[in-house]
C-alpha positions as a Markdown table, in Angstrom:
| # | Residue | x | y | z |
|---|---|---|---|---|
| 1 | Met | -66.1 | -79.6 | -29.7 |
| 2 | Asn | -65.0 | -76.7 | -27.4 |
| 3 | Phe | -65.3 | -74.3 | -30.4 |
| 4 | Gln | -69.0 | -75.3 | -30.9 |
| 5 | Arg | -69.8 | -74.8 | -27.2 |
| 6 | Ile | -68.1 | -71.4 | -27.2 |
| 7 | Met | -70.0 | -70.3 | -30.3 |
| 8 | Ile | -73.3 | -71.5 | -28.9 |
| 9 | Ala | -72.6 | -69.7 | -25.6 |
| 10 | Leu | -71.8 | -66.5 | -27.5 |
| 11 | Val | -74.9 | -66.7 | -29.7 |
| 12 | Ile | -77.0 | -67.2 | -26.6 |
| 13 | Leu | -75.4 | -64.2 | -24.9 |
| 14 | Leu | -75.9 | -62.2 | -28.0 |
| 15 | Ile | -79.6 | -63.1 | -28.2 |
| 16 | Ala | -80.0 | -62.3 | -24.5 |
| 17 | Gly | -78.3 | -58.9 | -24.9 |
| 18 | Ile | -80.4 | -57.9 | -27.8 |
| 19 | Ala | -83.6 | -59.0 | -26.0 |
| 20 | Gly | -82.5 | -57.0 | -23.0 |
| 21 | Ser | -81.8 | -54.0 | -25.1 |
| 22 | Phe | -85.3 | -54.2 | -26.8 |
| 23 | Tyr | -86.9 | -54.6 | -23.4 |
| 24 | Met | -85.2 | -51.6 | -21.9 |
| 25 | Asn | -86.0 | -49.5 | -25.0 |
| 26 | Trp | -89.7 | -50.5 | -24.6 |
| 27 | Arg | -89.7 | -49.6 | -20.9 |
| 28 | Thr | -88.1 | -46.2 | -21.6 |
| 29 | Leu | -90.6 | -45.4 | -24.4 |
| 30 | Arg | -93.5 | -46.3 | -22.1 |
| 31 | Leu | -92.1 | -44.1 | -19.4 |
| 32 | Leu | -91.6 | -41.2 | -21.7 |
| 33 | Gln | -95.2 | -41.5 | -23.1 |
| 34 | Thr | -96.5 | -41.6 | -19.5 |
| 35 | Thr | -94.5 | -38.5 | -18.6 |
| 36 | Lys | -95.6 | -36.7 | -21.7 |
| 37 | Ala | -99.3 | -37.4 | -20.9 |
| 38 | Phe | -98.8 | -36.2 | -17.4 |
| 39 | Val | -97.2 | -32.9 | -18.5 |
| 40 | Glu | -99.9 | -32.3 | -21.1 |
| 41 | Gly | -102.7 | -32.9 | -18.5 |
| 42 | Ala | -101.0 | -30.6 | -16.1 |
| 43 | Val | -100.5 | -27.8 | -18.6 |
| 44 | Phe | -103.8 | -28.0 | -20.4 |
| 45 | Ala | -105.9 | -25.7 | -18.1 |
| 46 | Asp | -103.1 | -23.1 | -18.1 |
| 47 | Ala | -102.8 | -23.3 | -21.9 |
| 48 | Val | -106.5 | -22.7 | -22.5 |
| 49 | Ala | -106.6 | -19.8 | -20.1 |
| 50 | Ala | -103.5 | -18.1 | -21.6 |
| 51 | Cys | -104.7 | -18.7 | -25.2 |
| 52 | Glu | -108.1 | -17.2 | -24.5 |
| 53 | Lys | -106.5 | -14.1 | -22.9 |
| 54 | Ala | -103.9 | -13.6 | -25.5 |
| 55 | Gln | -104.3 | -10.4 | -27.6 |
| 56 | Ser | -104.7 | -11.2 | -31.4 |
| 57 | Thr | -106.6 | -10.0 | -34.4 |
| 58 | Thr | -108.1 | -13.5 | -34.6 |
| 59 | Pro | -109.6 | -14.4 | -31.2 |
| 60 | Phe | -109.1 | -17.8 | -29.8 |
| 61 | Lys | -112.3 | -19.3 | -28.4 |
| 62 | Trp | -111.8 | -22.7 | -26.8 |
| 63 | Thr | -114.9 | -22.9 | -24.7 |
| 64 | Gly | -117.2 | -21.7 | -27.5 |
| 65 | Gly | -115.4 | -23.3 | -30.3 |
| 66 | Lys | -117.1 | -25.8 | -32.6 |
| 67 | Gln | -114.0 | -27.7 | -33.7 |
| 68 | Thr | -111.3 | -27.9 | -31.0 |
| 69 | Ala | -108.3 | -30.2 | -30.9 |
| 70 | Val | -105.3 | -30.6 | -28.7 |
| 71 | Ile | -102.1 | -31.1 | -30.7 |
| 72 | Gly | -100.2 | -31.3 | -27.4 |
| 73 | Leu | -96.6 | -31.0 | -26.7 |
| 74 | Ser | -95.7 | -30.8 | -30.4 |
| 75 | Ser | -92.5 | -28.9 | -30.9 |
| 76 | Val | -89.4 | -28.9 | -28.8 |
| 77 | Lys | -86.8 | -26.6 | -30.3 |
| 78 | Leu | -83.2 | -26.5 | -29.2 |
| 79 | Asp | -82.0 | -22.9 | -28.6 |
| 80 | Lys | -78.2 | -23.4 | -28.0 |
| 81 | Asp | -78.3 | -25.1 | -24.5 |
| 82 | Thr | -82.0 | -24.5 | -23.8 |
| 83 | Ile | -84.9 | -26.7 | -24.6 |
| 84 | Ile | -88.0 | -24.7 | -25.4 |
| 85 | Ala | -91.3 | -26.7 | -25.2 |
| 86 | Ser | -94.5 | -25.6 | -26.9 |
| 87 | Tyr | -98.0 | -26.9 | -26.2 |
| 88 | Thr | -100.4 | -26.4 | -29.1 |
| 89 | Leu | -104.2 | -26.0 | -29.2 |
| 90 | Val | -106.5 | -25.5 | -32.2 |
| 91 | Ala | -110.0 | -24.0 | -32.0 |
| 92 | Asp | -111.9 | -23.3 | -35.2 |
| 93 | Gly | -108.8 | -23.1 | -37.3 |
| 94 | Val | -106.9 | -20.8 | -35.0 |
| 95 | Phe | -103.6 | -22.2 | -33.7 |
| 96 | Cys | -102.3 | -21.2 | -30.2 |
| 97 | Asp | -98.8 | -22.1 | -29.1 |
| 98 | Tyr | -98.4 | -22.0 | -25.3 |
| 99 | Asp | -95.0 | -21.8 | -23.6 |
| 100 | Pro | -95.4 | -23.6 | -20.2 |
| 101 | Val | -92.1 | -22.2 | -18.8 |
| 102 | Gln | -92.8 | -18.5 | -19.6 |
| 103 | Lys | -96.6 | -18.9 | -19.4 |
| 104 | Lys | -97.1 | -17.0 | -22.6 |
| 105 | Ala | -99.3 | -17.8 | -25.6 |
| 106 | His | -98.9 | -16.9 | -29.2 |
| 107 | Ile | -101.8 | -17.1 | -31.6 |
| 108 | Gly | -101.6 | -17.7 | -35.4 |
| 109 | Ser | -104.5 | -18.0 | -37.8 |
| 110 | Ser | -102.9 | -20.6 | -40.0 |
| 111 | Phe | -100.3 | -23.3 | -39.8 |
| 112 | Leu | -97.9 | -21.4 | -42.1 |
| 113 | Glu | -97.8 | -18.3 | -39.8 |
| 114 | Arg | -96.4 | -20.3 | -36.9 |
| 115 | Asp | -92.7 | -20.2 | -36.1 |
């Protein structure tokens, strides 16, 4: 009888632990999504300005563009111990990657030209 009670208690603790783990994972993901949305909103105006000012053979026209899209914080590359974030905008088929830390923009005319 004691063995059954111990097993039931262990199963209940296991279920509670798994449920708690899923809940904490869910909360962490929601917090990360909120943080990402905040960062993208704060960087958007700077990214548009830098991309329109960047020198390139294919001009980037966000304000006059017919088809514009925000890809957002799309690529995070590990460079040894440094994380390099890139914010990407597309206007009329021209891609612009903006580095919010260095405040520099890089324009490429096709997806394959990008780093």
